[in-house]
C-alpha positions in Angstrom: -12.9 -9.1 -18.4 -10.7 -6.2 -17.2 -7.5 -7.1 -15.2 -7.8 -6.6 -11.5 -6.6 -3.4 -9.9 -3.0 -3.7 -8.7 -2.8 -2.0 -5.4 0.2 -1.7 -2.9 -0.2 -1.3 0.7 2.4 0.1 3.2 2.1 1.3 6.7 4.7 2.6 9.2 4.8 0.8 12.4 2.6 3.4 14.3 0.0 3.2 11.6 -0.2 -0.6 11.1 -3.3 -0.9 13.3 -4.9 1.7 11.2 -4.1 -0.2 8.0 -5.5 -3.4 9.4 -8.6 -1.6 10.3 -8.8 -0.2 6.7 -8.2 -3.5 5.1 -11.0 -5.2 7.3 -13.4 -2.4 6.3 -12.7 -2.8 2.7 -11.9 -6.5 2.5 -14.8 -7.1 0.0 -13.2 -4.6 -2.5 -9.5 -5.6 -1.9 -10.4 -9.3 -2.4 -11.0 -8.4 -6.1 -7.5 -6.6 -6.3 -4.0 -7.8 -7.0 -2.4 -6.8 -3.6 1.2 -6.4 -2.7 2.5 -5.1 0.5 5.7 -4.7 2.5 6.5 -7.5 4.7 5.2 -6.7 8.2 2.3 -4.8 6.9 1.2 -7.6 4.6 1.5 -10.2 7.3 -0.6 -8.0 9.8 -3.3 -7.7 7.1 -3.3 -11.4 6.2 -3.6 -12.3 9.9 -6.6 -10.1 10.3 -8.1 -10.8 6.9 -7.1 -14.4 5.8 -9.5 -14.2 2.9 -7.1 -11.7 1.2 -4.2 -12.9 -0.9 -1.2 -10.5 -0.6 2.1 -10.7 -2.2 4.5 -9.9 0.6 7.9 -8.1 -0.1 10.6 -7.3 2.3 10.1 -5.1 5.3 10.2 -1.3 4.4 13.6 -0.7 6.1 15.1 -3.8 4.4 14.2 -2.8 0.9 10.4 -3.3 0.6 9.8 0.2 -0.2 12.3 0.2 -2.9 10.8 -3.1 -4.2 7.3 -1.4 -4.5 9.1 1.6 -6.2 10.5 -0.8 -8.7 6.9 -2.3 -9.3 5.7 1.2 -9.9 8.4 1.9 -12.4 7.7 -1.3 -14.3 4.0 -0.4 -14.5 2.9 -3.2 -12.1 1.2 -0.9 -9.5 -2.1 1.0 -10.4 -2.4 2.7 -6.9 -0.6 3.0 -3.6 -2.0 3.3 -0.1 0.8 4.3 2.4 -0.2 5.2 5.9 2.8 7.4 6.8 3.7 8.3 10.5 4.9 11.9 10.2 5.8 12.1 13.8 8.4 9.3 14.1 11.9 9.7 12.5 12.5 6.8 10.1 16.0 5.5 9.4 15.0 4.7 5.7 13.4 8.2 5.2 15.3 8.5 1.9 13.7 5.3 0.6 10.2 6.5 1.5 10.8 9.8 -0.3 12.1 8.0 -3.3 8.9 5.9 -3.3 6.7 8.8 -3.1 8.8 10.5 -5.9 8.2 7.5 -8.2 4.5 7.5 -7.5 4.3 11.1 -8.5 6.6 10.6 -11.6 4.5 7.8 -12.9 1.2 9.4 -12.0 0.1 6.7 -9.6 -2.7 7.7 -7.2 -1.2 7.9 -3.8 -3.0 8.0 -0.5 -0.9 8.9 2.6 -3.5 8.8 5.3 -6.8 7.3 6.1 -8.9 10.1 4.7 -7.3 10.1 1.2 -7.4 6.3 1.2 -11.1 6.4 1.8 -11.5 8.8 -1.1 -9.3 6.7 -3.3 -11.1 3.5 -2.5 -14.5 5.2 -3.1 -13.3 6.4 -6.6 -11.8 3.0 -7.4 -15.1 1.3 -6.5 -16.8 3.4 -9.1 -14.5 2.1 -12.0 
């Protein structure tokens, strides 16, 4: 039996509702994945989808983005869905950029909005 897909989930504050809706819509698929998320995003998803098991890390501004980056560098993440809010300044923007850089360097599929997340999940369902 193949190992479960290791998927990281992150959403900026203004996109957390979108991430929760995305998780609800794909809960059947996500239930078969090994999920990790930044703190608040993970909690919001668990509250809405208690059937999902999610490893919760620190909140993004407190190091959660860096923790997921470390997991990518260790080969422990297969894909990243990060609902980014491009209209709100982020005090930890350098961490976000570093995380995206690691996803690119390690050739990890990276969805930054709902449309690309749908495409990514659609493709992953075919595997």
